[in-house]
C-alpha positions as CSV (number, residue, x, y, z in Angstrom):
1,X,347.9,85.2,363.8
2,X,349.1,83.1,361.2
3,X,346.9,81.6,358.3
4,X,347.5,78.1,357.2
5,X,348.6,77.8,353.4
6,X,346.0,76.7,350.8
7,X,347.0,73.3,349.4
8,X,348.4,73.4,345.7
9,X,346.0,70.6,344.8
10,X,342.9,72.7,345.8
11,X,344.3,75.6,343.6
12,X,344.8,73.3,340.6
13,X,341.2,72.0,341.2
14,X,339.7,75.7,341.2
15,X,341.7,76.7,338.0
16,X,340.6,73.5,336.3
17,X,336.9,73.9,337.1
18,X,337.1,77.5,336.0
19,X,338.6,76.6,332.6
20,X,335.9,73.9,332.1
21,X,333.1,76.5,332.7
22,X,334.8,78.7,330.3
23,X,335.0,76.1,327.6
24,X,331.3,74.9,328.1
25,X,330.3,78.7,327.9
26,X,332.2,79.0,324.4
27,X,330.6,75.7,323.2
28,X,327.3,76.9,324.0
29,X,327.9,80.2,322.2
30,X,329.2,78.5,319.2
31,X,326.2,76.1,318.9
32,X,323.8,79.0,319.1
33,X,326.0,80.8,316.2
34,X,325.8,77.6,313.9
35,X,322.1,77.2,314.5
36,X,321.6,80.7,313.3
37,X,323.8,80.0,310.5
38,X,321.8,77.1,309.4
39,X,318.3,79.2,309.6
40,X,320.0,82.0,307.6
41,X,322.3,80.9,304.6
42,X,323.4,84.5,304.2
43,X,325.4,84.4,307.5
44,X,327.1,81.0,306.6
45,X,329.6,82.8,304.4
46,X,332.8,80.9,303.6
47,X,335.1,84.0,304.3
48,X,336.7,84.1,307.5
49,X,336.6,86.8,310.0
50,X,339.1,89.5,309.9
51,X,342.3,89.2,311.9
52,X,343.4,91.8,314.4
53,X,345.7,94.4,313.2
54,X,349.5,93.3,313.3
55,X,350.5,96.8,314.8
56,X,348.4,96.1,318.0
57,X,349.7,93.7,320.4
58,X,347.3,91.6,322.5
59,X,347.2,92.5,326.1
60,X,349.0,89.8,328.4
61,X,346.8,87.5,330.0
62,X,346.2,88.1,333.9
63,X,348.1,86.1,336.3
64,X,346.6,83.1,337.9
65,X,346.0,84.9,341.2
66,X,344.0,87.7,339.7
67,X,341.9,85.4,337.5
68,X,341.1,83.6,340.8
69,X,340.2,86.8,342.6
70,X,338.1,88.0,339.6
71,X,336.2,84.6,339.9
72,X,335.6,85.0,343.5
73,X,334.1,88.7,342.9
74,X,331.7,87.3,340.2
75,X,330.6,84.5,342.4
76,X,329.9,87.0,345.4
77,X,328.3,89.6,342.9
78,X,325.8,87.0,341.3
79,X,323.5,86.3,344.2
80,X,323.1,90.1,344.8
81,X,321.4,90.2,341.4
82,X,318.9,87.6,342.6
83,X,315.8,88.9,344.3
84,X,313.7,86.9,346.8
85,X,310.5,87.4,348.5
86,X,309.5,86.3,351.8
87,X,305.7,85.6,352.2
88,X,305.0,83.8,355.8
89,X,307.0,80.6,355.7
90,X,308.1,80.5,351.9
91,X,310.9,82.0,350.1
92,X,310.9,82.3,346.3
93,X,312.6,84.1,343.7
94,X,311.1,86.9,341.9
95,X,312.2,89.0,339.1
96,X,313.3,92.5,339.7
97,X,311.2,95.7,339.2
98,X,313.5,96.6,336.4
99,X,312.4,93.7,334.4
100,X,308.6,94.7,334.7
101,X,309.6,98.2,333.7
102,X,311.4,96.8,330.5
103,X,308.2,94.8,329.9
104,X,305.8,97.7,330.2
105,X,307.9,100.2,327.8
106,X,306.7,100.5,324.4
107,X,309.1,99.5,321.6
108,X,309.7,101.9,318.6
109,X,307.9,99.3,316.3
110,X,305.4,96.9,317.3
111,X,304.8,93.5,315.4
112,X,301.2,93.0,315.8
113,X,301.5,89.2,315.1
114,X,304.0,88.3,318.0
115,X,303.8,91.0,320.4
116,X,301.2,89.8,323.1
117,X,301.0,93.3,324.8
118,X,299.5,94.8,321.7
119,X,296.8,92.0,321.7
120,X,296.3,92.9,325.2
121,X,295.9,96.3,324.3
122,X,293.5,95.6,321.7
123,X,291.4,93.7,324.1
124,X,291.1,96.8,326.4
125,X,290.0,99.0,323.3
126,X,287.6,96.4,322.1
127,X,286.1,96.6,325.5
128,X,285.5,100.3,325.2
129,X,284.1,99.8,321.7
130,X,281.7,97.3,322.9
131,X,280.7,99.8,325.7
132,X,279.7,102.3,323.1
133,X,278.0,100.1,320.8
134,X,275.9,98.6,323.5
135,X,275.1,101.4,325.8
136,X,274.9,104.3,323.2
137,X,271.6,103.0,321.6
138,X,270.5,102.1,325.1
139,X,270.9,105.5,326.7
140,X,269.3,107.0,323.5
141,X,266.2,105.1,323.7
142,X,265.5,103.8,327.3
143,X,265.2,106.4,330.1
144,X,268.0,104.9,331.7
145,X,270.1,108.1,331.9
146,X,268.9,110.7,334.4
147,X,270.3,113.8,335.7
148,X,271.2,112.2,338.9
149,X,273.4,109.5,337.3
150,X,274.8,111.5,334.5
151,X,278.3,111.9,336.1
152,X,278.6,108.3,336.2
153,X,277.9,107.8,332.3
154,X,280.2,110.8,331.5
155,X,283.2,109.4,333.5
156,X,283.1,106.0,331.8
157,X,282.7,107.8,328.4
158,X,285.8,109.9,329.2
159,X,287.6,106.6,330.1
160,X,286.9,105.3,326.6
161,X,287.8,108.2,324.9
162,X,291.0,108.2,326.5
163,X,291.7,104.5,325.3
164,X,290.5,105.7,321.8
165,X,293.3,108.4,321.6
166,X,295.9,106.4,323.0
167,X,295.2,103.8,320.6
168,X,295.3,106.2,317.7
169,X,298.2,108.4,319.0
170,X,300.6,105.9,320.9
171,X,300.1,102.3,319.5
172,X,298.9,102.5,316.1
173,X,301.8,104.8,314.7
174,X,304.3,102.0,316.1
175,X,302.5,99.1,314.4
176,X,304.3,97.5,311.5
177,X,302.4,97.1,308.1
178,X,303.1,95.8,304.7
179,X,303.4,98.4,301.7
180,X,304.3,96.8,298.3
181,X,305.7,93.7,299.7
182,X,308.1,95.5,302.2
183,X,307.5,95.5,306.0
184,X,307.3,99.2,307.1
185,X,308.5,99.6,310.8
186,X,308.1,103.4,311.2
187,X,305.9,105.8,309.5
188,X,308.1,108.8,309.9
189,X,309.9,108.1,306.5
190,X,307.3,109.2,304.0
191,X,304.8,106.4,304.6
192,X,302.3,108.1,306.8
193,X,299.7,108.3,303.9
194,X,298.9,104.9,303.8
195,X,298.2,104.7,307.4
196,X,296.1,107.7,307.6
197,X,293.9,106.4,304.8
198,X,293.6,103.2,306.5
199,X,292.7,104.7,309.8
200,X,290.6,107.5,308.6
201,X,287.5,106.1,310.5
202,X,289.6,105.8,313.6
203,X,290.0,109.6,313.4
204,X,286.6,110.2,312.8
205,X,285.5,108.2,315.8
206,X,287.5,110.5,318.1
207,X,285.9,113.8,317.1
208,X,284.7,115.6,319.9
209,X,281.1,116.3,319.0
210,X,280.4,116.4,322.8
211,X,280.9,120.0,322.3
212,X,277.2,120.2,321.3
213,X,276.2,119.1,324.9
214,X,276.7,122.9,325.8
215,X,273.8,123.7,323.3
216,X,271.6,120.7,323.1
217,X,272.2,119.0,326.5
218,X,273.6,115.7,327.5
219,X,272.5,113.5,324.6
220,X,274.3,110.1,323.8
221,X,273.5,110.4,320.2
222,X,276.3,112.9,319.8
223,X,278.5,110.2,320.6
224,X,277.4,108.1,317.8
225,X,280.7,108.3,315.9
226,X,282.3,106.2,318.6
227,X,280.9,103.2,317.0
228,X,283.0,103.7,313.7
229,X,286.1,102.2,315.2
230,X,285.3,98.7,314.3
231,X,288.7,98.2,312.7
232,X,290.1,97.6,316.0
233,X,287.5,95.0,316.8
234,X,287.9,92.8,313.7
235,X,291.6,93.2,314.4
236,X,291.5,92.2,317.7
237,X,289.6,89.1,316.6
238,X,292.2,88.0,314.2
239,X,295.1,88.4,316.5
240,X,293.3,86.5,319.3
241,X,292.6,83.7,316.9
242,X,296.0,83.6,315.6
243,X,297.5,82.9,319.2
244,X,294.7,80.3,320.6
245,X,295.1,76.7,320.2
246,X,291.2,76.1,320.0
247,X,290.2,79.2,318.0
248,X,286.8,77.7,317.0
249,X,285.6,78.3,320.4
250,X,286.3,81.9,320.4
251,X,284.3,82.1,317.1
252,X,281.3,80.4,318.4
253,X,281.3,82.7,321.2
254,X,281.7,85.8,318.9
255,X,279.0,84.5,316.7
256,X,276.7,84.2,319.8
257,X,277.6,87.8,320.7
258,X,276.5,89.0,317.3
259,X,273.1,87.5,317.6
260,X,272.7,89.1,321.1
261,X,273.9,92.4,320.0
262,X,271.2,92.2,317.1
263,X,268.5,91.5,319.4
264,X,269.7,94.3,321.7
265,X,269.3,96.8,318.7
266,X,265.8,95.4,318.1
267,X,264.8,95.7,321.5
268,X,265.8,99.3,321.4
269,X,263.8,100.0,318.3
270,X,260.7,98.2,319.7
271,X,260.9,100.5,322.7
272,X,261.4,103.4,320.5
273,X,258.4,102.4,318.3
274,X,256.2,102.0,321.4
275,X,257.1,105.3,322.7
276,X,256.3,107.0,319.4
277,X,252.9,105.4,319.4
278,X,252.6,105.8,323.0
279,X,253.1,103.3,325.8
280,X,250.1,101.2,326.5
281,X,247.9,102.8,323.7
282,X,247.6,99.5,321.9
283,X,248.0,95.9,322.5
284,X,250.8,95.5,320.3
285,X,253.0,98.4,321.9
286,X,255.0,98.0,325.3
287,X,252.5,98.6,328.2
288,X,255.2,100.1,330.5
289,X,255.0,97.5,333.0
290,X,257.6,95.4,334.5
291,X,261.2,95.6,333.6
292,X,261.2,97.5,330.4
293,X,264.6,96.2,329.0
294,X,263.6,92.6,329.5
295,X,260.1,93.0,328.3
296,X,261.4,94.6,325.0
297,X,264.3,92.3,324.7
298,X,261.7,89.3,325.0
299,X,259.6,90.7,322.3
300,X,262.6,91.1,320.2
301,X,263.6,87.6,320.6
302,X,260.2,86.3,319.4
303,X,260.0,88.5,316.7
304,X,263.5,88.2,315.2
305,X,263.4,84.4,315.5
306,X,260.0,84.3,314.1
307,X,258.7,82.4,317.2
308,X,255.4,84.2,316.7
309,X,252.7,84.3,319.3
310,X,252.5,88.0,319.7
311,X,249.6,90.6,319.7
312,X,248.7,91.6,316.0
313,X,249.6,95.0,315.1
314,X,246.8,97.7,315.0
315,X,248.2,100.6,313.1
316,X,249.7,101.0,309.8
317,X,253.0,102.0,311.5
318,X,253.0,99.2,313.6
319,X,252.3,96.6,310.5
320,X,255.0,98.1,308.6
321,X,257.5,97.9,311.6
322,X,256.3,94.4,312.1
323,X,256.8,93.3,308.5
324,X,260.4,94.6,308.6
325,X,261.1,92.8,311.8
326,X,260.1,89.5,310.2
327,X,262.1,90.1,307.1
328,X,265.1,90.9,309.1
329,X,264.6,88.2,311.2
330,X,264.8,85.5,308.5
331,X,267.8,87.1,306.9
332,X,269.8,87.4,310.2
333,X,268.7,84.1,311.6
334,X,269.7,82.2,308.6
335,X,272.9,84.0,308.1
336,X,274.0,83.3,311.6
337,X,273.0,79.6,311.5
338,X,275.0,79.2,308.3
339,X,277.9,81.0,310.0
340,X,277.6,78.8,313.3
341,X,277.8,75.6,310.9
342,X,280.8,76.7,309.0
343,X,282.6,77.5,312.2
344,X,281.9,74.0,313.7
345,X,282.5,72.3,310.4
346,X,286.1,73.9,310.2
347,X,286.8,72.8,313.7
348,X,286.1,69.3,313.1
349,X,287.6,69.1,309.4
350,X,290.7,67.6,310.4
351,X,289.0,65.0,312.7
352,X,286.4,64.1,309.9
353,X,289.1,63.7,307.4
354,X,291.2,61.4,309.8
355,X,288.0,59.4,310.5
356,X,287.3,59.1,306.7
357,X,290.9,58.1,305.7
358,X,290.8,55.2,308.5
359,X,287.4,54.1,307.5
360,X,288.4,53.9,303.6
361,X,291.6,52.0,304.7
362,X,289.8,49.5,306.8
363,X,287.0,49.0,303.9
364,X,290.0,48.4,301.6
365,X,291.9,45.9,303.8
366,X,288.5,44.0,304.4
367,X,287.9,43.8,300.6
368,X,291.1,42.1,299.9
369,X,291.1,40.0,302.9
370,X,294.1,41.5,304.7
371,X,295.3,39.5,307.6
372,X,293.9,40.8,311.3
373,X,297.7,41.3,312.5
374,X,298.3,43.7,309.6
375,X,294.8,45.4,310.0
376,X,295.6,46.1,313.6
377,X,299.2,47.5,312.9
378,X,297.6,49.7,310.4
379,X,294.9,51.0,313.0
380,X,297.5,51.4,315.6
381,X,299.7,53.8,313.2
382,X,296.5,55.8,312.6
383,X,295.7,56.3,316.1
384,X,299.3,57.1,317.1
385,X,300.0,59.3,314.2
386,X,296.6,61.4,314.8
387,X,297.0,61.7,318.6
388,X,301.0,62.6,318.5
389,X,300.8,65.3,315.7
390,X,297.2,65.9,315.0
391,X,297.5,65.2,311.4
392,X,298.2,62.3,308.9
393,X,300.7,64.0,306.6
394,X,302.3,67.3,307.8
395,X,304.3,67.6,304.6
396,X,300.9,68.8,302.9
397,X,301.2,72.0,305.1
398,X,304.9,72.4,304.6
399,X,305.1,72.2,300.8
400,X,302.9,75.2,300.5
401,X,305.7,77.1,302.2
402,X,309.0,78.6,300.5
403,X,312.0,76.3,300.9
404,X,313.6,78.6,303.4
405,X,310.8,78.7,305.8
406,X,310.6,74.8,305.5
407,X,314.2,74.5,306.4
408,X,313.7,76.9,309.5
409,X,310.7,74.9,310.7
410,X,312.7,71.6,310.2
411,X,315.6,73.0,312.1
412,X,313.3,74.0,315.3
413,X,311.3,70.8,315.4
414,X,314.5,68.5,315.2
415,X,317.1,70.6,316.8
416,X,316.3,69.2,320.2
417,X,316.5,65.7,319.1
418,X,319.7,66.1,317.2
419,X,321.3,68.0,320.3
420,X,321.0,64.9,322.5
421,X,323.3,62.9,320.1
422,X,326.7,63.0,321.8
423,X,328.5,63.5,318.4
424,X,326.6,66.8,317.8
425,X,326.8,68.2,321.4
């Protein structure tokens, strides 16, 4: 059998398309390089790149037929790298498993401000920390831990301890930190001292005091040191607020959580005081009826928020305990109310400034009898500027930064617009 020869015009078009694609690729690489040079003036050196050695000759360019065969092989190999998933009647593209493995692999150095995987890990450690803070006092005071369910409590405790150890031994040694104005990316070069001093409470929080179980029984009080890992909790709050668009919502939730936790501790103290005096021995103590935790929590809410309407204490111990609760309640409740006011005030500060500026401008224009047409233009400018960028003068934020950072931000903000101009493409 004989094959028909391929027309020469078809080969010329293929070769021209390949050359055009190569030119486009080089132009994109060149645009990326110049963008990096604009960001970093150190890279913009006037010196030219070194030329090749004259003793070495450049390899001869491959023939046109070989180039065409290489293009065909690349075109055939490219679809094989794409992974597709069939589900019922739909077919969609999915990344290969290798991409997931690269994402899960920990780098040698972790930037806590940009690595979202680190924030996710901090959230897991924070859940373990809150488990210890809420349930260690509960199990120590209330009779919820019994010999029949001890294995379940012990299992969750072990899971929380594993999170603590992984955070201390795997994640924290990789986290970058500042020392003397320098960013330390590894603690293996004589900088481990600062890290150890900063994380000494984390080391204390994983000390295995549970060995005392063999001598004194399964008592949750021996795990009280787990509540010292508060550095991770506050670090998680800072990192999460930095990546949230509306961080004030999380601040309100966190402040509410503080109030609920203080009420939880007060409920545990009330049950301990009732057990010390004797359940049902007086009108003031818990009588032992109903749901013990909800009844004690209800008493803690009425006492700490100073609602009143509770039975009067009878003994000296009850009077002292009630007085301390009232004093603590006034201090805690006033502090949380002030913190909530600051959070809401900070969240609406920008909008209040916008309203104040617009009202003052309108009052000024009415005082000097500015025409209505001009006033409408001014109002339109205010509304458009606020809705488009969320502030009236963005230079107020940029002027506090160094000049190099202002240049980098200006390039990133305006590069997409400049790139659309045909002259700069």
